[in-house]
N, C-alpha and C positions, 0 to 999 in steps of 0.2 A: 454610496454605501454608507449606513447609519454610523454615526460617530460612537465612539465606544461609551458604554453607561457606567455610572459608578460602580455597579455590580462587577464589571469587567476590570476595570482599574483596581478594584479591592482584591479579585482573584489573582490579577497579575503582581500585586504588590506582596500579597501573601507569599507566592511562590518564590519570588525573588529574594524574600527573606529567610525562606525555608532552605533555600539552596545556596545563600550566600556565604564564602568562606568554606565551603564543605568539600572534601575531594571525592566528587561523584564519578563512579564508573571509571576509575583511572587504572583498574588491573586489565591484564591481559591473559594469564595462565587460567588453563580450564578451572582446576579446582576453586581458586579464588573468585574466578568469573562468576560461577554460578553462585556461590555465596554472597557475593555483592549483588548480584541479581536479585536472589531472593530478599536480602536485606533491603534494598531499594524499594522493593514492591511491598514489603511489609511498611516501611516508613510511609509511602504515599497512600496506603490504605488506613494506618493510625491516624495519619494526620488530615483525613477527609477528602484527600484530592481525587482518590479512586472513586469515591462515592457520587463523583460529577458525572459517572457514565451510567448510574444506575438510576431508576425512578425513586422519587422520594418514598412511597409506599413500601419499597422492599429495601430500604436502608440509603437512599440516595438524598441528595441535597435538592433537586429541582423536582417539581411534579414530575416534568417529563425531561428526559435527557436533550439537551441543547447542544447542537455542533458547535455553536460559538464557544461555550465554556470548553469544550474539547480542544478546539484551537488555541485558545489562550494558554491552555495547560500544556499542550504539547510544543508550542512555539518557546515558551520559558523553559521546558525542560531541555529541549534541543540546545538552547543557548548556553547551557552549563553544562549537559552531559548526555550523549547520545544513549548510553544505558538506561538512564533514566527514563527518556523518551520512549525507549522499545518498550521497558517494561509496563508503562501505562497504556501504551498503543495496543500491544498484544492482550492486556487484559479486557481493554475495551472490546476488541475484536471476539474474543471469548463470550463477553456478556451478552453482545446486540444479538445473537441468534436466540437467546433464551427469552430476551425481551420481546423480540418478533414472533417467536413461534412456539415458546415455552407455554404448558400447562400453569394453572395457578399452584399447583403442587409443586412444580418444577421451579417455578420463580421464587417460592417463598423458600426452597430447599437451598438454592444455588445462588441467587442473586445478593443476600445479605453478606455471606461469607467473602463473596468475589467483591463486593464494593469494599470490605475492611481489609482485602488481600490476606484473610487468614488462610483463604483457598486460591491459589493460583491457577489461571486459566490457560488455555492455548486454543489455536484454530487452526485445523487440520484440514486444509482443502488440496493442497499441491501434492503431485504424484510424478514418478519419473517421467511419465509420458502424457501428463495433465498438468499443464502450468497455465499459459493464457488461455488453452481451450478446457476450460473446467468441465465442459460437457463429455468430454474423454475419460472421465474419472472409471478407473476399474477395479477399484476395491469394493469385493462384493460382500454384500449384507444378505445372507441366506435365512428366510423365514424357519424357526425352529419353534419348539415348545417353549411357551412362555417368554420369547424374545426373537434374538436375531444372532447370527453367529458370522462375525466379520473376518475376512481372510483376504490378507493383500498387504501393500505397503503405502507410507507416505513419505515424503521428504521435505528438506528445507522448513521444518516447522519449528517455529520459534516457541521457545520455553520447553521444548523435548527435553525431558529428564527431571526438570524441576515442578512442571504442571501437577497438579492434583486432578483437574478436570479438562478434558479435551471435546472439543466441539469438532466432531468427525463427520465427513460427506462421503457416502458409501452409494452402490447402486443397488437397489432392492429389485430392479427390473432392468437389466442389461438392454433388452431388445428395444426399449424406446429411447434409449440414450438419456439426453439431459432431463426429460420427463421422468426418467425411473431412479433420479438421484435423491437420497433421502438424509437426513440429519439425524445424528444420534449423539447423546452425552455418554462419554467413555471415560470412566475413572480410573485413575494410574494404576490400582490394584487389581483390574479386570484378568481374570484368567485367561491367557492367550496374547495379552499385551505385553510388548517389550519395546524398549528405546535401543535399536539395533545399532545406531552409528551415532557418534557427535560429529558435527561438522564444524569448520574453522573458518571464519570469514574474516574480510578485509577490516571491519568493523566490530569487533568481537561482542558477541551477545550468546547466551545458550539458544542452540538450535541444532536438530538433527533428523534422523530418518526414524520412522516409528513401523514396527512390525504387528500384524495381526495374523495370529495363527489359531483359526477357529475361536476367537475371541468373542465371549458370550457378553451381549448385552440385554439386559432384561428391555420387557415391552414398555415398561414406564418411562425409558430413556429416550425412546423415539421421540424426536423435535418436530412437533407438527404431526402432518400427515405423510405416509409414502408417497414419494414423487414431488413433494414441495422442498426438498432440500435445497435445491440449486437457487431458486427464487430467494430462499433465506439467506443463502450466502451472498447473492447479488445486492439485496437489500442492506446487508450488513456493510459490504463493500462501499455502497452508496454514501452511507454516513460518515465512514471513516475516511473517504478518499480526500476529502477537503482539509482532514486534520494531517494527511501526510504532506500538502501544500504548506501547513503550518509549520511542522517540523522543519522543511526546507527554509522557511523564513528565520526561524530561530536559528539555524547554522548560519544563514546569511548574514543575519546580524552579529553573529559573534566574530565572523570573518571580517567584517568590515570593522568592528570596533578595534579588532587586533590590528588591522592595516593602518588605521587613522594614528593608534597609538604609536606603532613602528615608525610610520613615516613621519611623524613629530619628532622622535628620539634619534632616529639613524642619521649621521651626517655622511656625506661624501662631496667632495670637491668644497670643502669649507663651509657648507651649510647643510640643514636638514632637508632631506630628499623631497619632503613634503612641498617645498618650494619649487620644484622642477615641475613644468607643466604636464611632463608626460606622466607623471604621478598623481597630478590633481585630475586629470581626465580620466584616469582610471577610476579613482575615489569616486568622481561624478558618476560615472556610468555605472558602477555598483549600487549606488545610492539610488538611482533611477529605477533600476531593474529590481531593487529591493522592495520599494515603494509600490512599483506595480504589482508585483506578486503579494504582497500584504494586502493591497485592496481587493486584488482576486479572491484570494482566500477567504476573507472576511465577507466578502458579498455573496460567496457560494454558501458559508455557512448560515448566514441570515437567509439566504433564498430556502435552505434545507428547513429551517426553524419555522418558517412561515408556510412551509408546505407549497410553493410556488411550483408550477407545471414545469418550468425550465430550471429546476435545482439540480439535475443530473448533469445537463451539460455544462452549468457553470463549475459544478465540482470537477468534471473532467478537464476544462479549459485550466482551472486555478492549480490541479495536481500537474497537469503537463507543464504550465508555463513556470510556476514556482520552483519545481524541481529541477528542470533545464536551466532556469535562471541561477538556480543556489549553487549548481556545477560552475557555472562560469565565474560567479562571485568568489567562490571558495579559490579557483583556479587564478584569478587576477589578484586575490588577497594575497596567496602563495607568492606569486611573482614580485608583489612588493616587497616580501621580505627576502628575496634572493634565496642564497643558500641556507640562512638559517631556517627557512620554512620547510626545508626537507629532511632536517634532523629528526631522526626517530625520538619520539617523545615531546615535540615542540606542538605546541597547540594548533599551529598549522597543518602539521603532517598529520594529525588526529583529526581535524576536520575535513581533510581532503581524503581519508578514507572513510570516513563517517557518512559523508554526502552522497557517496557514489551509489548506494543500495535503494535510494528514493525514487530514482528512475526506473525502477525495474518491479519492486513489489507494489501489491495492491493494485495491479494493472500497470504495465509497461508504457512508456511514453507513445510507442507506437500503437497500443490498444486504445490509449486516450485518444489519440487523432483519429482512429476509426469509428470510436462511439462519438465523439464530435460531430464527424462528416455523416455519420448515420442520421443523427437528429437533424443537420440542416438539411438532409435530402428528403426527410419525410414528408 
């Protein structure tokens, strides 16, 4: 893997300065949670971190979006607060389909406000019967005069209820299944669009169920062409997949830092528990898994940015290894804390809840294994 550049280090330093000493994402009740989520998104936009997810010509920082930048940002945000990381990650998910398939008019209209987080986005792919099998989408988009009428539902949609702009995937031709899926830009005030239910998670962030009851979407909000939606979704997930691994690294780093500090300060049998071999073995194993995860994540990001042909399998490997390793790292770090680690409100209790979803969203660990095996067997 390439060593980190001065630009990487500068971005990392800026994020640490931005987050240091601030109580990020510490709320859990629904009303305050949504306010805090919007507040964090706005701050990330105002301080130019969201802009790394957008090309320079539309208000971004770089000429083209770099997966490596996104990984640095998500790693550092996850270290400080899961909610800040989620708000950045979901915004990037909403932005990418417009970059990939949007017309020039769509890019000029939506990307600058998304880059500044004046507009909050959402990525609506999952349905009650379409999770890992995205080709099973049943949300129907029927062609009508001057646009489309959408009928159906989506669930587990992050930023539901606070987003202004939803990237929605629906079937315009159910008879051809995956080849009939199209992508649309749906604005929150669209007639027939509702947030029908809020969902509560182990690691709280705004998420819920979307309803579409003859929801009218104008023709100029079709993203790309009819039938190209699933390809747009998969391309989006491809660039964001390694960044999920970066979030896992951030959680793992925080867990290790907390474990080391606790082991040094906690005394049993007349000495710090850091002096016991059993604790030292745990810390060493955690450090080794964390370093391996980090190397895999940034190797995958670099491969994506260089457009290497094996970037896809590298991203899947990085996501699989880093998220599974982070679960073990957090678990063992909590074990070092003993009973203190399971006290509600303690940082280890929060990390234990925060880390679990990474092995599920943007492709479960099992799906990553299938993708890796498919590439190996080609």
